[in-house]
N, CA, C and O atoms as a DFTB+ gen file, in Angstrom:
292 C
 N C O
     1  1     106.920     129.806      67.896
     2  2     106.060     128.673      67.623
     3  2     106.177     127.614      68.726
     4  3     105.181     126.999      69.107
     5  1     107.391     127.404      69.233
     6  2     107.580     126.407      70.283
     7  2     106.883     126.831      71.580
     8  3     106.310     126.001      72.285
     9  1     106.937     128.112      71.880
    10  2     106.275     128.624      73.082
    11  2     104.770     128.413      73.011
    12  3     104.151     128.066      74.017
    13  1     104.173     128.613      71.851
    14  2     102.732     128.392      71.689
    15  2     102.384     126.918      71.828
    16  3     101.354     126.572      72.407
    17  1     103.234     126.055      71.303
    18  2     103.002     124.614      71.430
    19  2     103.082     124.199      72.905
    20  3     102.272     123.400      73.375
    21  1     104.068     124.749      73.628
    22  2     104.202     124.458      75.054
    23  2     102.958     124.926      75.819
    24  3     102.414     124.191      76.644
    25  1     102.523     126.133      75.541
    26  2     101.332     126.685      76.201
    27  2     100.106     125.809      75.918
    28  3      99.320     125.529      76.823
    29  1      99.947     125.386      74.684
    30  2      98.824     124.517      74.311
    31  2      98.883     123.182      75.066
    32  3      97.856     122.684      75.528
    33  1     100.076     122.611      75.191
    34  2     100.213     121.343      75.908
    35  2      99.913     121.503      77.403
    36  3      99.312     120.618      78.013
    37  1     100.325     122.614      77.985
    38  2     100.023     122.873      79.399
    39  2      98.513     122.968      79.594
    40  3      97.965     122.358      80.513
    41  1      97.847     123.719      78.746
    42  2      96.394     123.889      78.861
    43  2      95.669     122.556      78.655
    44  3      94.753     122.229      79.410
    45  1      96.066     121.794      77.653
    46  2      95.388     120.517      77.411
    47  2      95.657     119.520      78.534
    48  3      94.801     118.689      78.839
    49  1      96.823     119.592      79.146
    50  2      97.124     118.720      80.282
    51  2      96.245     119.070      81.476
    52  3      95.742     118.179      82.160
    53  1      96.061     120.346      81.727
    54  2      95.183     120.767      82.819
    55  2      93.738     120.352      82.539
    56  3      93.005     119.994      83.460
    57  1      93.335     120.398      81.288
    58  2      91.983     119.933      80.920
    59  2      91.802     118.450      81.252
    60  3      90.718     118.032      81.657
    61  1      92.860     117.657      81.081
    62  2      92.790     116.228      81.421
    63  2      92.518     116.029      82.903
    64  3      91.796     115.110      83.290
    65  1      93.092     116.883      83.726
    66  2      92.927     116.770      85.172
    67  2      91.445     116.887      85.538
    68  3      90.962     116.167      86.412
    69  1      90.733     117.782      84.878
    70  2      89.319     117.994      85.191
    71  2      88.504     116.723      84.977
    72  3      87.559     116.458      85.721
    73  1      88.864     115.940      83.967
    74  2      88.080     114.766      83.611
    75  2      88.509     113.492      84.326
    76  3      87.678     112.621      84.582
    77  1      89.795     113.368      84.653
    78  2      90.324     112.097      85.154
    79  2      91.216     112.318      86.361
    80  3      92.423     112.083      86.295
    81  1      90.641     112.761      87.446
    82  2      91.404     113.122      88.640
    83  2      91.929     111.912      89.398
    84  3      93.027     111.960      89.954
    85  1      91.173     110.842      89.428
    86  2      91.485     109.684      90.265
    87  2      92.833     109.054      89.911
    88  3      93.532     108.579      90.806
    89  1      93.207     109.036      88.665
    90  2      94.400     108.298      88.248
    91  2      95.722     108.978      88.604
    92  3      96.784     108.430      88.311
    93  1      95.687     110.130      89.215
    94  2      96.913     110.828      89.569
    95  2      97.151     110.722      91.067
    96  3      96.478     111.375      91.865
    97  1      98.112     109.896      91.434
    98  2      98.391     109.630      92.841
    99  2      99.105     110.815      93.494
   100  3      99.777     111.607      92.833
   101  1      98.938     110.905      94.792
   102  2      99.653     111.931      95.541
   103  2     101.142     111.611      95.513
   104  3     101.546     110.465      95.712
   105  1     101.954     112.637      95.263
   106  2     103.398     112.427      95.208
   107  2     104.139     113.171      96.311
   108  3     105.254     112.798      96.676
   109  1     103.518     114.228      96.842
   110  2     104.213     115.015      97.855
   111  2     103.221     115.901      98.585
   112  3     102.597     116.767      97.972
   113  1     103.067     115.699      99.886
   114  2     102.255     116.541     100.760
   115  2     100.895     116.910     100.162
   116  3     100.505     118.077     100.179
   117  1     100.182     115.927      99.639
   118  2      98.857     116.162      99.087
   119  2      98.836     116.616      97.638
   120  3      97.768     116.703      97.031
   121  1     100.001     116.907      97.079
   122  2     100.082     117.325      95.681
   123  2     100.047     116.108      94.762
   124  3     100.572     115.044      95.091
   125  1      99.434     116.285      93.635
   126  2      99.412     115.262      92.604
   127  2     100.221     115.763      91.424
   128  3     100.436     116.966      91.273
   129  1     100.673     114.828      90.579
   130  2     101.536     115.205      89.457
   131  2     101.003     114.590      88.169
   132  3     100.530     113.454      88.144
   133  1     101.096     115.375      87.107
   134  2     100.789     114.890      85.764
   135  2     101.924     115.362      84.849
   136  3     102.397     116.494      84.945
   137  1     102.339     114.461      83.967
   138  2     103.407     114.795      83.024
   139  2     102.820     115.480      81.794
   140  3     101.718     115.153      81.354
   141  1     103.565     116.428      81.249
   142  2     103.153     117.171      80.058
   143  2     103.663     116.415      78.828
   144  3     104.852     116.111      78.734
   145  1     102.767     116.115      77.890
   146  2     103.151     115.416      76.669
   147  2     104.124     116.252      75.851
   148  3     103.991     117.474      75.776
   149  1     105.094     115.599      75.244
   150  2     106.047     116.187      74.305
   151  2     107.033     117.164      74.932
   152  3     107.869     117.721      74.222
   153  1     106.960     117.385      76.231
   154  2     107.886     118.279      76.919
   155  2     108.304     117.622      78.239
   156  3     107.500     116.918      78.850
   157  1     109.537     117.837      78.685
   158  2     109.997     117.220      79.940
   159  2     109.589     118.020      81.178
   160  3     110.434     118.410      81.984
   161  1     108.298     118.255      81.317
   162  2     107.774     119.035      82.434
   163  2     106.650     118.276      83.114
   164  3     106.007     117.414      82.515
   165  1     106.424     118.614      84.384
   166  2     105.319     118.067      85.163
   167  2     104.545     119.208      85.798
   168  3     105.103     120.258      86.114
   169  1     103.256     118.984      85.978
   170  2     102.394     119.952      86.660
   171  2     102.036     119.350      88.013
   172  3     101.549     118.223      88.094
   173  1     102.282     120.109      89.066
   174  2     101.935     119.696      90.428
   175  2     100.701     120.475      90.836
   176  3     100.668     121.702      90.736
   177  1      99.679     119.752      91.300
   178  2      98.387     120.386      91.526
   179  2      97.630     119.736      92.671
   180  3      97.971     118.650      93.139
   181  1      96.596     120.436      93.104
   182  2      95.604     119.937      94.063
   183  2      94.248     120.217      93.441
   184  3      94.036     121.267      92.834
   185  1      93.336     119.272      93.595
   186  2      91.985     119.481      93.067
   187  2      90.990     119.383      94.212
   188  3      90.989     118.414      94.972
   189  1      90.151     120.392      94.323
   190  2      89.101     120.421      95.337
   191  2      87.785     120.033      94.673
   192  3      87.249     120.779      93.854
   193  1      87.275     118.869      95.030
   194  2      86.012     118.403      94.454
   195  2      84.838     119.272      94.903
   196  3      83.929     119.554      94.122
   197  1      84.865     119.691      96.166
   198  2      83.756     120.487      96.698
   199  2      83.634     121.830      95.989
   200  3      82.535     122.266      95.646
   201  1      84.766     122.475      95.776
   202  2      84.764     123.810      95.180
   203  2      84.908     123.781      93.657
   204  3      84.869     124.826      93.007
   205  1      85.075     122.579      93.092
   206  2      85.276     122.437      91.632
   207  2      86.444     123.328      91.174
   208  3      86.324     124.113      90.234
   209  1      87.574     123.173      91.877
   210  2      88.711     124.054      91.669
   211  2      89.989     123.241      91.528
   212  3      90.198     122.287      92.277
   213  1      90.847     123.606      90.578
   214  2      92.169     123.009      90.427
   215  2      93.186     124.099      90.745
   216  3      93.170     125.176      90.149
   217  1      94.069     123.804      91.692
   218  2      95.110     124.755      92.073
   219  2      96.444     124.193      91.595
   220  3      96.872     123.131      92.046
   221  1      97.095     124.900      90.689
   222  2      98.405     124.488      90.185
   223  2      99.462     125.166      91.041
   224  3      99.521     126.392      91.127
   225  1     100.304     124.338      91.680
   226  2     101.353     124.875      92.542
   227  2     102.650     125.098      91.782
   228  3     103.414     126.008      92.102
   229  1     102.903     124.260      90.765
   230  2     104.162     124.404      90.040
   231  2     104.090     123.686      88.701
   232  3     103.407     122.674      88.543
   233  1     104.813     124.240      87.754
   234  2     105.101     123.569      86.484
   235  2     106.621     123.507      86.447
   236  3     107.292     124.518      86.240
   237  1     107.153     122.309      86.649
   238  2     108.603     122.159      86.800
   239  2     109.189     121.234      85.755
   240  3     108.554     120.272      85.321
   241  1     110.411     121.544      85.359
   242  2     111.164     120.642      84.494
   243  2     111.428     119.362      85.279
   244  3     111.680     119.417      86.483
   245  1     111.374     118.230      84.624
   246  2     111.512     116.949      85.317
   247  2     112.888     116.727      85.936
   248  3     113.041     115.838      86.773
   249  1     113.880     117.500      85.551
   250  2     115.215     117.363      86.140
   251  2     115.389     118.203      87.408
   252  3     116.395     118.065      88.104
   253  1     114.424     119.069      87.714
   254  2     114.544     119.892      88.919
   255  2     114.356     119.020      90.156
   256  3     113.642     118.017      90.121
   257  1     114.991     119.408      91.223
   258  2     114.993     118.607      92.436
   259  2     113.761     118.868      93.288
   260  3     113.009     119.817      93.066
   261  1     113.586     118.005      94.256
   262  2     112.467     118.137      95.202
   263  2     112.571     119.446      95.986
   264  3     111.557     119.991      96.422
   265  1     113.781     119.946      96.163
   266  2     113.991     121.205      96.905
   267  2     113.263     122.372      96.235
   268  3     112.732     123.245      96.922
   269  1     113.234     122.394      94.915
   270  2     112.530     123.451      94.186
   271  2     111.031     123.382      94.486
   272  3     110.384     124.410      94.691
   273  1     110.492     122.179      94.510
   274  2     109.063     122.009      94.816
   275  2     108.783     122.442      96.257
   276  3     107.751     123.059      96.522
   277  1     109.673     122.133      97.174
   278  2     109.494     122.534      98.575
   279  2     109.370     124.044      98.721
   280  3     108.618     124.521      99.571
   281  1     110.092     124.797      97.912
   282  2     110.040     126.262      97.979
   283  2     108.703     126.807      97.478
   284  3     108.281     127.889      97.885
   285  1     108.045     126.066      96.603
   286  2     106.803     126.538      95.982
   287  2     105.594     126.400      96.897
   288  3     104.617     127.137      96.760
   289  1     105.662     125.455      97.830
   290  2     104.472     125.245      98.678
   291  2     104.688     125.691     100.086
   292  3     103.785     125.579     100.914
């Protein structure tokens, strides 16, 4: 049940990105970050307005270091 709730929160968080892109500032090398409600995770993403595309680079626990993000991109 917890896994399904986590999956639902990830999907709904990504849906928010589609509607409200401007409010998410760049945090690292062009990547933007949004926090996942009810879970200590963040989604790192890039959104291409021209291609109408959201690219998710990582879903990381908030305690993970910047080094983990560096390996993903």
